[in-house]
C-alpha atoms as an extended CHARMM CRD file, in Angstrom:
* protein
*
       212  EXT
         1         1  MET       CA             -9.2890000000      -13.2910000000       -6.4770000000  PROA      1               0.0000000000
         2         2  THR       CA            -12.5840000000      -11.9250000000       -7.8280000000  PROA      2               0.0000000000
         3         3  SER       CA            -13.9730000000      -11.6880000000       -4.2780000000  PROA      3               0.0000000000
         4         4  TYR       CA            -10.8860000000       -9.7100000000       -3.2380000000  PROA      4               0.0000000000
         5         5  LEU       CA            -11.4510000000       -7.3130000000       -6.1450000000  PROA      5               0.0000000000
         6         6  GLY       CA            -15.0650000000       -6.9110000000       -5.0680000000  PROA      6               0.0000000000
         7         7  PHE       CA            -14.0890000000       -5.9460000000       -1.5170000000  PROA      7               0.0000000000
         8         8  TRP       CA            -11.3980000000       -3.6490000000       -2.8950000000  PROA      8               0.0000000000
         9         9  GLN       CA            -14.0290000000       -1.8570000000       -4.9800000000  PROA      9               0.0000000000
        10        10  LEU       CA            -16.1640000000       -1.4190000000       -1.8460000000  PROA      10              0.0000000000
        11        11  GLU       CA            -13.1880000000        0.2240000000       -0.1580000000  PROA      11              0.0000000000
        12        12  ARG       CA            -12.7590000000        2.4690000000       -3.2040000000  PROA      12              0.0000000000
        13        13  LEU       CA            -16.4680000000        3.3040000000       -3.0220000000  PROA      13              0.0000000000
        14        14  LYS       CA            -16.1050000000        4.4690000000        0.5730000000  PROA      14              0.0000000000
        15        15  TRP       CA            -13.0330000000        6.5330000000       -0.3340000000  PROA      15              0.0000000000
        16        16  LYS       CA            -14.7560000000        8.1220000000       -3.3610000000  PROA      16              0.0000000000
        17        17  GLU       CA            -17.8930000000        8.9990000000       -1.3610000000  PROA      17              0.0000000000
        18        18  GLN       CA            -15.7210000000       10.7160000000        1.2590000000  PROA      18              0.0000000000
        19        19  LEU       CA            -13.8420000000       12.5950000000       -1.4680000000  PROA      19              0.0000000000
        20        20  ILE       CA            -17.1040000000       13.8170000000       -3.0060000000  PROA      20              0.0000000000
        21        21  ASP       CA            -18.4110000000       14.8810000000        0.4190000000  PROA      21              0.0000000000
        22        22  ASN       CA            -15.2180000000       16.8530000000        1.0230000000  PROA      22              0.0000000000
        23        23  PHE       CA            -15.6540000000       18.7200000000       -2.2520000000  PROA      23              0.0000000000
        24        24  ASN       CA            -19.3140000000       19.3970000000       -1.5440000000  PROA      24              0.0000000000
        25        25  ASN       CA            -18.4080000000       20.8290000000        1.8680000000  PROA      25              0.0000000000
        26        26  LEU       CA            -15.9910000000       23.3050000000        0.2550000000  PROA      26              0.0000000000
        27        27  GLN       CA            -18.9050000000       25.2810000000       -1.1660000000  PROA      27              0.0000000000
        28        28  ASP       CA            -20.1570000000       26.2950000000        2.2830000000  PROA      28              0.0000000000
        29        29  GLN       CA            -16.8250000000       26.6320000000        4.1010000000  PROA      29              0.0000000000
        30        30  LYS       CA            -15.5890000000       29.9790000000        5.3220000000  PROA      30              0.0000000000
        31        31  PRO       CA            -11.9260000000       30.2530000000        4.2590000000  PROA      31              0.0000000000
        32        32  LEU       CA             -9.2790000000       30.0210000000        6.9490000000  PROA      32              0.0000000000
        33        33  SER       CA             -6.5110000000       32.6310000000        6.8300000000  PROA      33              0.0000000000
        34        34  LEU       CA             -3.2040000000       31.0350000000        5.9330000000  PROA      34              0.0000000000
        35        35  SER       CA             -1.3000000000       34.2230000000        6.7270000000  PROA      35              0.0000000000
        36        36  MET       CA             -1.6050000000       34.4030000000       10.5010000000  PROA      36              0.0000000000
        37        37  GLY       CA              1.9880000000       35.0630000000       11.5210000000  PROA      37              0.0000000000
        38        38  LYS       CA              4.1090000000       31.9290000000       11.6320000000  PROA      38              0.0000000000
        39        39  MET       CA              1.2610000000       29.5410000000       12.4310000000  PROA      39              0.0000000000
        40        40  LYS       CA              1.9250000000       26.3090000000       10.5510000000  PROA      40              0.0000000000
        41        41  TYR       CA             -1.4550000000       24.6480000000       11.1210000000  PROA      41              0.0000000000
        42        42  PRO       CA              0.0420000000       21.2890000000       12.2060000000  PROA      42              0.0000000000
        43        43  ASN       CA             -3.4130000000       19.7010000000       12.4640000000  PROA      43              0.0000000000
        44        44  ILE       CA             -4.9920000000       21.2580000000        9.3830000000  PROA      44              0.0000000000
        45        45  GLU       CA             -7.3250000000       18.8950000000        7.5320000000  PROA      45              0.0000000000
        46        46  GLU       CA             -7.2890000000       18.1250000000        3.8420000000  PROA      46              0.0000000000
        47        47  PHE       CA             -9.8420000000       20.0870000000        1.7780000000  PROA      47              0.0000000000
        48        48  THR       CA             -9.7890000000       22.9990000000        4.2270000000  PROA      48              0.0000000000
        49        49  LYS       CA            -10.5870000000       26.1750000000        2.2990000000  PROA      49              0.0000000000
        50        50  ILE       CA             -7.9550000000       28.8730000000        2.7870000000  PROA      50              0.0000000000
        51        51  ILE       CA             -7.3560000000       32.5150000000        1.9140000000  PROA      51              0.0000000000
        52        52  SER       CA             -3.9640000000       34.1780000000        1.7090000000  PROA      52              0.0000000000
        53        53  LYS       CA             -2.3760000000       37.3800000000        0.4830000000  PROA      53              0.0000000000
        54        54  GLY       CA              1.0800000000       37.0360000000       -0.9880000000  PROA      54              0.0000000000
        55        55  THR       CA              3.1170000000       36.5580000000       -4.1320000000  PROA      55              0.0000000000
        56        56  VAL       CA              3.1700000000       33.8410000000       -6.7650000000  PROA      56              0.0000000000
        57        57  ASP       CA              6.6840000000       33.4910000000       -8.1620000000  PROA      57              0.0000000000
        58        58  ARG       CA              6.7320000000       31.8890000000      -11.6070000000  PROA      58              0.0000000000
        59        59  SER       CA             10.5040000000       31.8510000000      -11.7740000000  PROA      59              0.0000000000
        60        60  LYS       CA             10.0780000000       28.7900000000       -9.5630000000  PROA      60              0.0000000000
        61        61  LYS       CA              7.5300000000       26.5550000000      -11.2510000000  PROA      61              0.0000000000
        62        62  ILE       CA              6.7870000000       22.9810000000      -12.2630000000  PROA      62              0.0000000000
        63        63  PHE       CA              4.6470000000       21.4660000000      -15.0080000000  PROA      63              0.0000000000
        64        64  LEU       CA              2.3560000000       18.4630000000      -14.6090000000  PROA      64              0.0000000000
        65        65  PRO       CA              1.5450000000       17.2210000000      -18.1480000000  PROA      65              0.0000000000
        66        66  ALA       CA             -1.1150000000       14.8620000000      -19.4940000000  PROA      66              0.0000000000
        67        67  LYS       CA             -3.9150000000       16.3960000000      -17.4580000000  PROA      67              0.0000000000
        68        68  THR       CA             -7.3290000000       16.7550000000      -19.0830000000  PROA      68              0.0000000000
        69        69  ASN       CA             -9.9990000000       19.3990000000      -18.6990000000  PROA      69              0.0000000000
        70        70  ASN       CA            -13.3770000000       18.7500000000      -20.3210000000  PROA      70              0.0000000000
        71        71  GLY       CA            -11.7350000000       16.1410000000      -22.5270000000  PROA      71              0.0000000000
        72        72  LYS       CA             -8.9120000000       18.4370000000      -23.7020000000  PROA      72              0.0000000000
        73        73  ASN       CA             -5.2480000000       17.6690000000      -23.0650000000  PROA      73              0.0000000000
        74        74  GLY       CA             -3.3020000000       20.2020000000      -21.0860000000  PROA      74              0.0000000000
        75        75  ILE       CA             -0.8520000000       20.8730000000      -18.3100000000  PROA      75              0.0000000000
        76        76  ARG       CA             -1.1430000000       21.9510000000      -14.6990000000  PROA      76              0.0000000000
        77        77  LEU       CA              1.1070000000       24.7370000000      -13.4520000000  PROA      77              0.0000000000
        78        78  GLY       CA              2.6270000000       24.6570000000       -9.9810000000  PROA      78              0.0000000000
        79        79  SER       CA              4.4660000000       27.7020000000       -8.6090000000  PROA      79              0.0000000000
        80        80  LEU       CA              5.9930000000       29.0430000000       -5.4210000000  PROA      80              0.0000000000
        81        81  LEU       CA              3.5380000000       30.9160000000       -3.1950000000  PROA      81              0.0000000000
        82        82  THR       CA              4.9450000000       33.1510000000       -0.4510000000  PROA      82              0.0000000000
        83        83  ASP       CA              2.4240000000       34.6020000000        1.9820000000  PROA      83              0.0000000000
        84        84  ASN       CA              2.7940000000       38.0330000000        3.5670000000  PROA      84              0.0000000000
        85        85  HSD       CA              4.6170000000       36.5040000000        6.5590000000  PROA      85              0.0000000000
        86        86  GLY       CA              7.2920000000       34.8240000000        4.4600000000  PROA      86              0.0000000000
        87        87  ASN       CA              5.9160000000       31.2730000000        4.5840000000  PROA      87              0.0000000000
        88        88  HSD       CA              6.4690000000       29.2640000000        1.3850000000  PROA      88              0.0000000000
        89        89  TYR       CA              4.0520000000       26.8110000000       -0.2320000000  PROA      89              0.0000000000
        90        90  LEU       CA              3.5730000000       25.0170000000       -3.5110000000  PROA      90              0.0000000000
        91        91  ILE       CA              0.4490000000       26.3020000000       -5.2340000000  PROA      91              0.0000000000
        92        92  ASP       CA             -1.2300000000       24.4520000000       -8.0820000000  PROA      92              0.0000000000
        93        93  GLU       CA             -2.2300000000       27.5430000000      -10.0550000000  PROA      93              0.0000000000
        94        94  GLY       CA             -4.4870000000       25.6830000000      -12.4660000000  PROA      94              0.0000000000
        95        95  TRP       CA             -4.7710000000       24.0230000000      -15.8730000000  PROA      95              0.0000000000
        96        96  PHE       CA             -3.8210000000       25.4460000000      -19.2500000000  PROA      96              0.0000000000
        97        97  PRO       CA             -3.9980000000       24.0290000000      -22.8240000000  PROA      97              0.0000000000
        98        98  GLU       CA             -0.8280000000       22.5730000000      -24.2980000000  PROA      98              0.0000000000
        99        99  LYS       CA             -0.5490000000       25.3530000000      -26.9100000000  PROA      99              0.0000000000
       100       100  GLN       CA              0.1730000000       27.8340000000      -24.0910000000  PROA      100             0.0000000000
       101       101  TYR       CA              3.1860000000       25.8640000000      -22.8300000000  PROA      101             0.0000000000
       102       102  ASP       CA              5.8360000000       28.1830000000      -24.2950000000  PROA      102             0.0000000000
       103       103  TYR       CA              4.0860000000       31.1910000000      -22.7770000000  PROA      103             0.0000000000
       104       104  PHE       CA              4.2780000000       29.7450000000      -19.2660000000  PROA      104             0.0000000000
       105       105  LYS       CA              7.7380000000       28.2470000000      -19.7940000000  PROA      105             0.0000000000
       106       106  ASN       CA              9.1210000000       31.7080000000      -20.4910000000  PROA      106             0.0000000000
       107       107  ASN       CA              6.9540000000       33.4760000000      -17.9120000000  PROA      107             0.0000000000
       108       108  ASN       CA              8.9450000000       34.3770000000      -14.7910000000  PROA      108             0.0000000000
       109       109  ILE       CA              6.7460000000       37.1410000000      -13.4110000000  PROA      109             0.0000000000
       110       110  ILE       CA              5.8970000000       37.6540000000       -9.7540000000  PROA      110             0.0000000000
       111       111  ILE       CA              2.1860000000       38.1700000000       -9.1130000000  PROA      111             0.0000000000
       112       112  ASN       CA              0.9490000000       40.0280000000       -6.0280000000  PROA      112             0.0000000000
       113       113  THR       CA             -2.4930000000       38.6830000000       -5.3280000000  PROA      113             0.0000000000
       114       114  GLU       CA             -5.0300000000       37.2430000000       -2.9080000000  PROA      114             0.0000000000
       115       115  ILE       CA             -5.4630000000       33.4980000000       -3.1600000000  PROA      115             0.0000000000
       116       116  ILE       CA             -8.5300000000       31.4900000000       -2.3060000000  PROA      116             0.0000000000
       117       117  GLY       CA             -7.9450000000       27.7740000000       -2.5110000000  PROA      117             0.0000000000
       118       118  TYR       CA             -8.0000000000       24.5410000000       -0.5680000000  PROA      118             0.0000000000
       119       119  ILE       CA             -5.5160000000       22.1860000000        1.0430000000  PROA      119             0.0000000000
       120       120  ARG       CA             -4.4250000000       18.9250000000       -0.5520000000  PROA      120             0.0000000000
       121       121  PHE       CA             -2.0410000000       16.3260000000        0.8380000000  PROA      121             0.0000000000
       122       122  PRO       CA              0.3520000000       14.6640000000       -1.6230000000  PROA      122             0.0000000000
       123       123  THR       CA             -0.4290000000       11.0210000000       -2.3710000000  PROA      123             0.0000000000
       124       124  GLN       CA              1.9830000000        8.1380000000       -2.8480000000  PROA      124             0.0000000000
       125       125  LYS       CA              3.2990000000        7.4510000000       -6.3290000000  PROA      125             0.0000000000
       126       126  LYS       CA              1.2310000000        4.7550000000       -8.0330000000  PROA      126             0.0000000000
       127       127  MET       CA              2.8240000000        1.6840000000       -9.5580000000  PROA      127             0.0000000000
       128       128  PHE       CA              2.4690000000        2.8010000000      -13.1880000000  PROA      128             0.0000000000
       129       129  THR       CA              3.0410000000        6.5260000000      -12.6130000000  PROA      129             0.0000000000
       130       130  PRO       CA              6.1910000000        7.7240000000      -14.4480000000  PROA      130             0.0000000000
       131       131  GLU       CA              9.0860000000        9.1050000000      -12.4620000000  PROA      131             0.0000000000
       132       132  ASN       CA              9.3050000000       12.8750000000      -12.2090000000  PROA      132             0.0000000000
       133       133  SER       CA             11.7800000000       14.3300000000      -14.7170000000  PROA      133             0.0000000000
       134       134  ILE       CA             13.6890000000       17.1850000000      -13.1240000000  PROA      134             0.0000000000
       135       135  LYS       CA             15.7670000000       17.6220000000      -16.2830000000  PROA      135             0.0000000000
       136       136  THR       CA             12.7190000000       18.4670000000      -18.4190000000  PROA      136             0.0000000000
       137       137  ASN       CA             10.6470000000       19.9080000000      -15.5260000000  PROA      137             0.0000000000
       138       138  GLU       CA              7.8770000000       17.3530000000      -16.0510000000  PROA      138             0.0000000000
       139       139  TRP       CA              6.2010000000       16.1320000000      -12.8710000000  PROA      139             0.0000000000
       140       140  TYR       CA              3.7020000000       13.2970000000      -12.6290000000  PROA      140             0.0000000000
       141       141  TYR       CA              3.0740000000       13.3190000000       -8.9000000000  PROA      141             0.0000000000
       142       142  TYR       CA              3.5850000000       15.7300000000       -6.0070000000  PROA      142             0.0000000000
       143       143  ASP       CA              6.8210000000       14.9290000000       -4.1770000000  PROA      143             0.0000000000
       144       144  LEU       CA              7.1330000000       18.0060000000       -1.9510000000  PROA      144             0.0000000000
       145       145  GLN       CA             10.6790000000       17.2010000000       -0.8380000000  PROA      145             0.0000000000
       146       146  GLN       CA             11.7830000000       16.7950000000       -4.4290000000  PROA      146             0.0000000000
       147       147  ILE       CA             10.0030000000       20.0000000000       -5.4530000000  PROA      147             0.0000000000
       148       148  GLN       CA             11.5590000000       21.8700000000       -2.5390000000  PROA      148             0.0000000000
       149       149  ASN       CA             15.0160000000       20.7940000000       -3.6910000000  PROA      149             0.0000000000
       150       150  TYR       CA             14.1660000000       21.8460000000       -7.2410000000  PROA      150             0.0000000000
       151       151  PHE       CA             12.9910000000       25.2920000000       -6.1080000000  PROA      151             0.0000000000
       152       152  GLY       CA             15.9290000000       25.7430000000       -3.7750000000  PROA      152             0.0000000000
       153       153  VAL       CA             13.4940000000       27.2330000000       -1.2490000000  PROA      153             0.0000000000
       154       154  GLN       CA             12.1290000000       25.5820000000        1.8800000000  PROA      154             0.0000000000
       155       155  ILE       CA              8.3960000000       24.9570000000        1.3960000000  PROA      155             0.0000000000
       156       156  ASN       CA              5.6690000000       23.4980000000        3.5760000000  PROA      156             0.0000000000
       157       157  GLN       CA              6.1600000000       19.7270000000        3.5540000000  PROA      157             0.0000000000
       158       158  LYS       CA              2.7090000000       18.6200000000        4.6770000000  PROA      158             0.0000000000
       159       159  PHE       CA              0.4090000000       20.0610000000        2.0380000000  PROA      159             0.0000000000
       160       160  PHE       CA              0.1270000000       22.0750000000       -1.1320000000  PROA      160             0.0000000000
       161       161  ILE       CA             -2.6070000000       24.4890000000       -2.2140000000  PROA      161             0.0000000000
       162       162  LYS       CA             -5.0950000000       24.1350000000       -5.0580000000  PROA      162             0.0000000000
       163       163  ASN       CA             -5.8980000000       27.6000000000       -6.3470000000  PROA      163             0.0000000000
       164       164  MET       CA             -9.5530000000       28.5190000000       -7.0020000000  PROA      164             0.0000000000
       165       165  SER       CA             -9.0160000000       32.2180000000       -7.8200000000  PROA      165             0.0000000000
       166       166  ASN       CA             -9.2500000000       33.7700000000      -11.2740000000  PROA      166             0.0000000000
       167       167  TYR       CA             -6.3920000000       36.1460000000      -10.6520000000  PROA      167             0.0000000000
       168       168  SER       CA             -4.3570000000       35.7260000000      -13.8140000000  PROA      168             0.0000000000
       169       169  GLU       CA             -4.6470000000       34.8000000000      -17.5010000000  PROA      169             0.0000000000
       170       170  ASN       CA             -8.0490000000       33.8330000000      -18.8390000000  PROA      170             0.0000000000
       171       171  PHE       CA             -6.6040000000       30.6530000000      -20.3990000000  PROA      171             0.0000000000
       172       172  LEU       CA             -5.3720000000       29.4680000000      -16.9920000000  PROA      172             0.0000000000
       173       173  VAL       CA             -8.2710000000       27.5190000000      -15.4750000000  PROA      173             0.0000000000
       174       174  PRO       CA             -8.2090000000       27.3310000000      -11.6550000000  PROA      174             0.0000000000
       175       175  SER       CA             -9.4280000000       24.3420000000       -9.6760000000  PROA      175             0.0000000000
       176       176  SER       CA            -13.1370000000       24.1110000000       -9.0510000000  PROA      176             0.0000000000
       177       177  ILE       CA            -15.0790000000       23.1700000000       -5.9410000000  PROA      177             0.0000000000
       178       178  LYS       CA            -17.5400000000       21.3680000000       -8.1890000000  PROA      178             0.0000000000
       179       179  HSD       CA            -16.2720000000       17.8340000000       -8.5690000000  PROA      179             0.0000000000
       180       180  ASN       CA            -16.6690000000       15.7420000000      -11.7020000000  PROA      180             0.0000000000
       181       181  PHE       CA            -15.7310000000       12.4060000000      -10.1750000000  PROA      181             0.0000000000
       182       182  ALA       CA            -17.3120000000        9.2940000000      -11.6130000000  PROA      182             0.0000000000
       183       183  ASN       CA            -18.4570000000        6.9190000000       -8.8830000000  PROA      183             0.0000000000
       184       184  ASN       CA            -19.0900000000        3.4860000000      -10.3680000000  PROA      184             0.0000000000
       185       185  HSD       CA            -17.3450000000        1.4240000000       -7.7140000000  PROA      185             0.0000000000
       186       186  LEU       CA            -20.5680000000       -0.1700000000       -6.4400000000  PROA      186             0.0000000000
       187       187  GLN       CA            -21.3540000000       -1.4770000000       -9.9230000000  PROA      187             0.0000000000
       188       188  TYR       CA            -17.7880000000       -2.7530000000      -10.2530000000  PROA      188             0.0000000000
       189       189  ALA       CA            -18.0250000000       -4.4820000000       -6.8650000000  PROA      189             0.0000000000
       190       190  ILE       CA            -21.3060000000       -6.1740000000       -7.7990000000  PROA      190             0.0000000000
       191       191  THR       CA            -19.7570000000       -7.3420000000      -11.0800000000  PROA      191             0.0000000000
       192       192  TRP       CA            -16.7730000000       -8.9120000000       -9.3070000000  PROA      192             0.0000000000
       193       193  PHE       CA            -18.9830000000      -10.5860000000       -6.6950000000  PROA      193             0.0000000000
       194       194  LEU       CA            -21.2640000000      -12.0130000000       -9.4310000000  PROA      194             0.0000000000
       195       195  MET       CA            -18.2060000000      -13.3330000000      -11.2320000000  PROA      195             0.0000000000
       196       196  SER       CA            -17.0410000000      -14.9330000000       -8.0000000000  PROA      196             0.0000000000
       197       197  ILE       CA            -20.4120000000      -16.6300000000       -7.5120000000  PROA      197             0.0000000000
       198       198  SER       CA            -20.3940000000      -17.7950000000      -11.1480000000  PROA      198             0.0000000000
       199       199  PHE       CA            -16.9600000000      -19.3680000000      -10.7690000000  PROA      199             0.0000000000
       200       200  CYS       CA            -18.1230000000      -21.1570000000       -7.5930000000  PROA      200             0.0000000000
       201       201  VAL       CA            -21.1810000000      -22.5450000000       -9.3920000000  PROA      201             0.0000000000
       202       202  ILE       CA            -19.0940000000      -23.6720000000      -12.3780000000  PROA      202             0.0000000000
       203       203  PHE       CA            -16.5260000000      -25.3200000000      -10.0990000000  PROA      203             0.0000000000
       204       204  SER       CA            -19.2700000000      -27.0640000000       -8.0930000000  PROA      204             0.0000000000
       205       205  ILE       CA            -20.8740000000      -28.4570000000      -11.2540000000  PROA      205             0.0000000000
       206       206  TYR       CA            -17.4670000000      -29.6350000000      -12.5120000000  PROA      206             0.0000000000
       207       207  PHE       CA            -16.6430000000      -31.2370000000       -9.1660000000  PROA      207             0.0000000000
       208       208  PHE       CA            -19.8940000000      -33.1630000000       -8.8010000000  PROA      208             0.0000000000
       209       209  ARG       CA            -19.8170000000      -34.3560000000      -12.4110000000  PROA      209             0.0000000000
       210       210  ASN       CA            -16.2610000000      -35.6690000000      -12.1740000000  PROA      210             0.0000000000
       211       211  PHE       CA            -15.8490000000      -36.7920000000       -8.5750000000  PROA      211             0.0000000000
       212       212  LYS       CA            -19.2530000000      -37.9650000000       -7.3830000000  PROA      212             0.0000000000
């Protein structure tokens, strides 16, 4: 079991290194226009930087609670983005502190703006992740089909957009291209492998003492 956990941590290490590389590459990317007619970018890659002119409609929004920013609790705001060719997307506008919840809850404005952001693919719900609560508009993972039904508007089903633009309120913090990911998986892997070796040594000593 400990050996399995060690190999699993090595897999996580590879995944985390790729994630960090993707974020580092965002800094030098030239943004790809998302508003080129009805092009749907069927082969677009995750972490592609994009630029788009359109509207952000906060009458159609979701809240993702229990998200931290520099150690402070807050909420992420997701809204409907419509580009200037009528294509609809979910945009993660950014993070705001919990004390601003009522402001955003009652905010149904439409913002005409230019967005610079990057593409993210939704991930599978984890075992201990709570179910999304449509009744209270609290979302714990990105289920684009579920969000589309909630909005009542057909949105892109392959990806959503992480906003990096400071286009709105100063207490709404957009996503950053500078990652803050901890990467301790190698140390964890070494720990599990050392534990595995220790158990083997202990078992060997026990076996030879009792069955020689």
